[in-house]
VEXLUM-704378 format. One record per residue (C-alpha): residue in three letters; x, y, z. Coordinates in steps of 0.2 Angstrom, whole numbers, plus 2048, in hexadecimal, padded with zeros to 3 digits. Example, Ala and Ser with C-alpha at 12.3 -4.5 7.8 and 13.67 -1.06 7.14 Angstrom:
<sites>
+------+------+-------+-----+
! code ! east ! north !  up !
+------+------+-------+-----+
!  ALA !  83E !   7EA ! 827 !
!  SER !  844 !   7FB ! 824 !
+------+------+-------+-----+
</sites>
This chain:
<sites>
+------+------+-------+-----+
! code ! east ! north !  up !
+------+------+-------+-----+
!  MET !  801 !   800 ! 801 !
!  LYS !  80F !   80C ! 803 !
!  GLU !  816 !   809 ! 7F2 !
!  PHE !  805 !   80D ! 7EB !
!  ASP !  804 !   81E ! 7F4 !
!  VAL !  815 !   822 ! 7F0 !
!  GLU !  812 !   81E ! 7DC !
!  LEU !  802 !   829 ! 7DE !
!  GLU !  809 !   836 ! 7E5 !
!  SER !  816 !   835 ! 7D8 !
!  LYS !  80B !   836 ! 7CA !
!  MET !  802 !   845 ! 7D2 !
!  GLN !  810 !   850 ! 7D5 !
!  LEU !  813 !   84F ! 7C1 !
!  PRO !  80F !   860 ! 7B7 !
!  HIS !  800 !   860 ! 7AD !
!  VAL !  806 !   86A ! 7A0 !
!  SER !  816 !   869 ! 797 !
!  ILE !  81C !   87A ! 78E !
!  ILE !  829 !   878 ! 780 !
!  ILE !  835 !   887 ! 77B !
!  PRO !  83E !   883 ! 76C !
!  THR !  84D !   890 ! 76C !
!  TYR !  85D !   892 ! 75F !
!  ASN !  866 !   8A3 ! 761 !
!  ARG !  858 !   8AF ! 769 !
!  LYS !  85F !   8B3 ! 777 !
!  SER !  857 !   8C5 ! 778 !
!  LEU !  848 !   8BE ! 776 !
!  LEU !  846 !   8AF ! 77F !
!  THR !  849 !   8B6 ! 790 !
!  LYS !  835 !   8BF ! 78D !
!  ALA !  82F !   8B0 ! 788 !
!  ILE !  836 !   8A6 ! 796 !
!  ASP !  82F !   8B3 ! 7A2 !
!  SER !  81E !   8B3 ! 79A !
!  VAL !  81A !   8A2 ! 79E !
!  LEU !  822 !   8A3 ! 7AF !
!  LYS !  815 !   8B1 ! 7B2 !
!  GLN !  806 !   8A5 ! 7AF !
!  THR !  7F6 !   8A2 ! 7BB !
!  TYR !  7F6 !   891 ! 7B7 !
!  THR !  805 !   88A ! 7C1 !
!  ASN !  804 !   877 ! 7BF !
!  PHE !  812 !   877 ! 7AF !
!  GLU !  823 !   870 ! 7AA !
!  LEU !  82C !   87C ! 79E !
!  ILE !  838 !   874 ! 792 !
!  VAL !  845 !   87E ! 788 !
!  VAL !  84E !   876 ! 77A !
!  ASP !  85B !   87F ! 774 !
!  ASP !  860 !   87C ! 762 !
!  GLY !  875 !   87E ! 763 !
!  SER !  871 !   88F ! 765 !
!  ASN !  882 !   89A ! 766 !
!  ASP !  87D !   8AA ! 76D !
!  GLY !  87E !   8A7 ! 780 !
!  THR !  86C !   89E ! 781 !
!  TYR !  876 !   891 ! 78C !
!  ASP !  87B !   8A0 ! 797 !
!  LEU !  869 !   8A8 ! 799 !
!  LEU !  862 !   896 ! 79C !
!  LYS !  86D !   894 ! 7AB !
!  TYR !  864 !   8A2 ! 7B3 !
!  TYR !  854 !   89B ! 7B2 !
!  ALA !  85D !   886 ! 7B8 !
!  PHE !  850 !   884 ! 7C7 !
!  LYS !  840 !   88A ! 7BD !
!  LEU !  841 !   882 ! 7AE !
!  LYS !  84A !   871 ! 7A4 !
!  THR !  855 !   875 ! 796 !
!  LEU !  859 !   868 ! 789 !
!  ALA !  866 !   86D ! 77A !
!  GLN !  86A !   864 ! 76B !
!  THR !  875 !   868 ! 75B !
!  ASN !  86B !   874 ! 74E !
!  LYS !  85D !   868 ! 747 !
!  GLY !  84F !   874 ! 744 !
!  VAL !  842 !   878 ! 74E !
!  SER !  837 !   868 ! 74C !
!  ALA !  846 !   85D ! 751 !
!  ALA !  846 !   86A ! 761 !
!  ARG !  833 !   868 ! 764 !
!  ASN !  833 !   855 ! 762 !
!  LEU !  841 !   858 ! 770 !
!  GLY !  838 !   85F ! 77D !
!  ILE !  826 !   855 ! 779 !
!  LYS !  833 !   843 ! 77D !
!  ALA !  838 !   84B ! 78D !
!  ALA !  827 !   853 ! 793 !
!  LYS !  81E !   84C ! 7A1 !
!  GLY !  80C !   856 ! 79F !
!  GLN !  7FC !   84E ! 798 !
!  LEU !  7FB !   85E ! 78E !
!  ILE !  808 !   867 ! 785 !
!  THR !  808 !   876 ! 77E !
!  PHE !  818 !   882 ! 774 !
!  LEU !  81D !   893 ! 775 !
!  ASP !  829 !   89A ! 768 !
!  SER !  838 !   8A3 ! 76E !
!  ASP !  833 !   8B4 ! 766 !
!  ASP !  821 !   8B3 ! 76E !
!  LEU !  81A !   8B7 ! 77F !
!  TRP !  809 !   8B1 ! 789 !
!  LEU !  7FD !   8BC ! 792 !
!  PRO !  7FE !   8B5 ! 7A5 !
!  ASP !  7ED !   8AC ! 7A2 !
!  LYS !  7EF !   8A1 ! 794 !
!  LEU !  7F4 !   890 ! 79C !
!  LYS !  7E5 !   893 ! 7A8 !
!  HIS !  7D6 !   895 ! 799 !
!  GLN !  7DE !   886 ! 790 !
!  VAL !  7DD !   87B ! 79C !
!  ALA !  7CE !   87F ! 7A3 !
!  PHE !  7C8 !   87D ! 78F !
!  PHE !  7CE !   86C ! 791 !
!  LYS !  7C7 !   868 ! 7A2 !
!  HIS !  7B4 !   86D ! 79D !
!  ASN !  7B8 !   863 ! 78A !
!  PRO !  7BF !   851 ! 78F !
!  THR !  7BC !   84D ! 77C !
!  ALA !  7C7 !   85C ! 776 !
!  LEU !  7D8 !   859 ! 771 !
!  ILE !  7E1 !   868 ! 76A !
!  CYS !  7DC !   87A ! 76B !
!  GLN !  7E3 !   88D ! 769 !
!  THR !  7E0 !   89D ! 76F !
!  GLU !  7DE !   8AE ! 764 !
!  GLU !  7EE !   8B9 ! 763 !
!  ILE !  7F5 !   8CA ! 762 !
!  TRP !  800 !   8CD ! 757 !
!  ILE !  80F !   8D8 ! 754 !
!  ARG !  818 !   8DE ! 747 !
!  ASN !  82A !   8E6 ! 747 !
!  GLY !  824 !   8ED ! 756 !
!  LYS !  810 !   8F3 ! 752 !
!  ARG !  801 !   8EA ! 754 !
!  VAL !  7F8 !   8E3 ! 744 !
!  ASN !  7EA !   8DC ! 741 !
!  PRO !  7E9 !   8CA ! 738 !
!  LYS !  7E2 !   8CA ! 728 !
!  LYS !  7D2 !   8C0 ! 723 !
!  ARG !  7DB !   8B1 ! 71B !
!  HIS !  7E5 !   8AF ! 72E !
!  GLN !  7D5 !   8AF ! 739 !
!  LYS !  7D3 !   89F ! 743 !
!  PRO !  7C5 !   895 ! 740 !
!  ASN !  7BE !   889 ! 750 !
!  GLY !  7B8 !   877 ! 74B !
!  MET !  7BC !   86A ! 73D !
!  ILE !  7C8 !   876 ! 733 !
!  PHE !  7D2 !   86B ! 727 !
!  GLU !  7CF !   872 ! 717 !
!  GLN !  7D0 !   885 ! 71D !
!  SER !  7E2 !   87D ! 722 !
!  LEU !  7E7 !   878 ! 711 !
!  ALA !  7EB !   88A ! 70C !
!  LEU !  7F8 !   88F ! 719 !
!  CYS !  7F9 !   88A ! 72D !
!  LEU !  7EA !   891 ! 736 !
!  VAL !  7F1 !   88A ! 746 !
!  SER !  7FE !   894 ! 751 !
!  PRO !  80A !   888 ! 75B !
!  SER !  80D !   895 ! 769 !
!  ALA !  7FA !   896 ! 769 !
!  VAL !  7F5 !   883 ! 76B !
!  MET !  7F4 !   875 ! 779 !
!  LEU !  7F0 !   863 ! 775 !
!  ARG !  7F0 !   855 ! 77D !
!  ARG !  7FE !   849 ! 77D !
!  ALA !  7F4 !   83A ! 778 !
!  LEU !  7F2 !   844 ! 765 !
!  LEU !  802 !   845 ! 764 !
!  ASP !  804 !   832 ! 769 !
!  GLU !  7F7 !   82E ! 75B !
!  VAL !  7FE !   83A ! 74D !
!  GLY !  80F !   83B ! 74E !
!  LEU !  81C !   849 ! 750 !
!  PHE !  823 !   856 ! 748 !
!  ASP !  82B !   853 ! 738 !
!  GLU !  83D !   857 ! 738 !
!  ALA !  840 !   855 ! 726 !
!  LEU !  837 !   866 ! 726 !
!  PRO !  841 !   877 ! 727 !
!  ALA !  831 !   880 ! 727 !
!  CYS !  81E !   87D ! 726 !
!  GLU !  821 !   86E ! 735 !
!  ASP !  811 !   874 ! 73E !
!  TYR !  807 !   878 ! 72E !
!  ASP !  80A !   863 ! 72B !
!  LEU !  806 !   85F ! 73E !
!  TRP !  7F6 !   869 ! 73E !
!  LEU !  7F1 !   861 ! 72E !
!  ARG !  7F5 !   84F ! 735 !
!  ILE !  7EB !   852 ! 744 !
!  CYS !  7D9 !   85D ! 73F !
!  TRP !  7D7 !   852 ! 72E !
!  LYS !  7CD !   846 ! 73E !
!  TYR !  7CD !   853 ! 74B !
!  PRO !  7C3 !   863 ! 74F !
!  VAL !  7CF !   871 ! 754 !
!  TYR !  7C7 !   87B ! 761 !
!  LEU !  7CB !   890 ! 763 !
!  ILE !  7CC !   89A ! 774 !
!  ASP !  7C7 !   8A9 ! 76C !
!  GLU !  7D1 !   8B6 ! 778 !
!  PRO !  7E2 !   8B9 ! 773 !
!  LEU !  7ED !   8B4 ! 781 !
!  ILE !  7FC !   8B6 ! 777 !
!  ILE !  807 !   8C1 ! 770 !
!  LYS !  80F !   8BD ! 75E !
!  HIS !  81D !   8C6 ! 758 !
!  GLY !  824 !   8C5 ! 745 !
!  GLY !  82E !   8D2 ! 73A !
!  HIS !  83E !   8CA ! 740 !
!  SER !  84C !   8C5 ! 734 !
!  ASP !  84C !   8B2 ! 73C !
!  GLN !  83B !   8AD ! 739 !
!  LEU !  838 !   89E ! 731 !
!  SER !  828 !   8A4 ! 729 !
!  ARG !  833 !   8B0 ! 71F !
!  ILE !  83C !   8A0 ! 719 !
!  PRO !  83A !   8A1 ! 705 !
!  GLU !  831 !   892 ! 6FD !
!  LEU !  825 !   88F ! 70A !
!  ASP !  818 !   885 ! 6FF !
!  LYS !  828 !   879 ! 6FA !
!  TYR !  823 !   874 ! 70C !
!  ARG !  812 !   875 ! 708 !
!  ILE !  810 !   86B ! 6FB !
!  ILE !  81B !   85C ! 702 !
!  SER !  80F !   85F ! 713 !
!  LEU !  7FE !   85D ! 706 !
!  VAL !  806 !   84E ! 6FD !
!  LYS !  80C !   843 ! 70C !
!  ILE !  7F8 !   848 ! 713 !
!  LEU !  7F2 !   840 ! 705 !
!  ASP !  7FB !   832 ! 704 !
!  SER !  7F7 !   82E ! 716 !
!  GLY !  7E5 !   825 ! 710 !
!  HIS !  7DE !   830 ! 71F !
!  LEU !  7D2 !   83C ! 714 !
!  ASN !  7C0 !   83B ! 711 !
!  LEU !  7BA !   83E ! 6FE !
!  ASP !  7B6 !   851 ! 702 !
!  GLN !  7C6 !   854 ! 70C !
!  TYR !  7D3 !   84A ! 6FE !
!  GLU !  7CA !   857 ! 6EE !
!  ALA !  7CB !   865 ! 6F9 !
!  ALA !  7DE !   85F ! 6FC !
!  VAL !  7E3 !   85C ! 6EB !
!  LYS !  7DB !   86E ! 6E5 !
!  MET !  7E6 !   877 ! 6F0 !
!  LEU !  7F6 !   86D ! 6EC !
!  VAL !  7F2 !   86C ! 6D8 !
!  LYS !  7F0 !   880 ! 6DD !
!  LYS !  803 !   881 ! 6E8 !
!  CYS !  80D !   879 ! 6DA !
!  GLN !  806 !   883 ! 6CC !
!  ILE !  80B !   893 ! 6D6 !
!  TYR !  81B !   88C ! 6DD !
!  ALA !  81D !   885 ! 6CA !
!  ASN !  81D !   897 ! 6C4 !
!  GLY !  829 !   89F ! 6D1 !
!  CYS !  835 !   893 ! 6CD !
!  LEU !  835 !   898 ! 6B9 !
!  LYS !  836 !   8A9 ! 6C1 !
!  ARG !  847 !   8A4 ! 6C9 !
!  LYS !  84C !   89B ! 6BB !
!  LYS !  84B !   88B ! 6C2 !
!  ASN !  844 !   881 ! 6B5 !
!  LYS !  847 !   870 ! 6BA !
!  ASP !  83D !   874 ! 6CC !
!  ALA !  830 !   87D ! 6C1 !
!  ARG !  82C !   86F ! 6B5 !
!  TYR !  82C !   862 ! 6C6 !
!  TYR !  81F !   86C ! 6CE !
!  THR !  813 !   86E ! 6BE !
!  SER !  815 !   85B ! 6BB !
!  LEU !  811 !   857 ! 6CF !
!  ALA !  802 !   862 ! 6CB !
!  GLU !  7FE !   859 ! 6BB !
!  LYS !  7FC !   849 ! 6C5 !
!  TRP !  7F2 !   84D ! 6D4 !
!  LEU !  7E5 !   857 ! 6C8 !
!  LYS !  7E3 !   848 ! 6BE !
!  ARG !  7DC !   83F ! 6CD !
!  LEU !  7CC !   84D ! 6D0 !
!  PRO !  7C1 !   845 ! 6C1 !
!  TYR !  7C5 !   833 ! 6C9 !
!  LEU !  7C0 !   83A ! 6D9 !
!  LYS !  7AF !   842 ! 6D4 !
!  LEU !  7AD !   832 ! 6CB !
!  SER !  7B3 !   829 ! 6DD !
!  SER !  7A6 !   832 ! 6E6 !
!  SER !  796 !   832 ! 6DB !
!  ILE !  797 !   821 ! 6DB !
!  THR !  798 !   81F ! 6ED !
!  ALA !  789 !   82B ! 6ED !
!  SER !  780 !   820 ! 6E2 !
+------+------+-------+-----+
</sites>
C-alpha cells in the first residue's frame, strides 16, 4: 500500500502542461518570451527550452533561469527537430509551444486548460492573437482570420494555426506523429493538415498571444514557401485518409500551387524546376475527372 501511495503521489506531481520553446540565436528576444511564461496565472506547467545550436550567448542566458526551466541542447537541426526533442522530453498531458520571438499574455494557459476541462473530447485548440509588425500593431488580413471547427479545406491555402497559440493533447501527437524534420519551413502547416482532416481545431476567440513579425530570421520570410506546402499536400493526398471532398479540394490546391510555383521558376530562369512542377500539376489534374466519376458512382 505504501508503494502505491508513493507512485500515486509521484503522478500527481507531474506537470499538467508542457511548454516548449525552440530557439536559435535569439538571445535578445528569448528573455521576454520566457518571462511571459513565468508570469502565467496558471502554474502547473513545465517549461522546456530547446537551444538549436545557438552561438550568440543563449547558453549563458539560460543558465540564469536554471531553476525555472529545463534546457535541452542540440546541434543546429532546425525548428522541427528542436520542437520534437522537447515533445519527447515532455511530461505533461497537454502540449503547447511558444516561438522565441512571441509573447503570451498572463491568462493564456488558464483559458486553454479550462477549455479542455470543459470539453473533454477536444484534442486541439488555439487562441486569437495580436500582431506586431516592425514594432507597430497591425490587423490580420481577411485570409489570415482563424476559423473554428473542421478547418481542413480552409487550411489548404496557407497556415491558419499558429504554433504559439495552440495547445493540444499529447495523445493527438502520439496518433498523427511529430513535426516533419525534413521540412525547413511550413512544418506547422504540414502537421495541422495531418490533424485537421480528421479533428476539429477549436478557437478561443480572445487574443492571448502577441505575435511579432518583420525581423529577418523569420521562417515565414524564407523564399519558395509554396515548395514545402506542395510537399505537404502530396503527403496528405498519398496518406489515404481523405474523403472525396477533401481529396478533391487538396488536389485543386496542389495544382494551383504547382502552377504558381512553376511560373515563378520560369521568371527566375529555373526551367528544369518549372517543367517538374508543371508536370506534377498535370499529373494530379488528370485525377479530378476520375474523382468526380467515382463520386457520382458512389452516390448512385
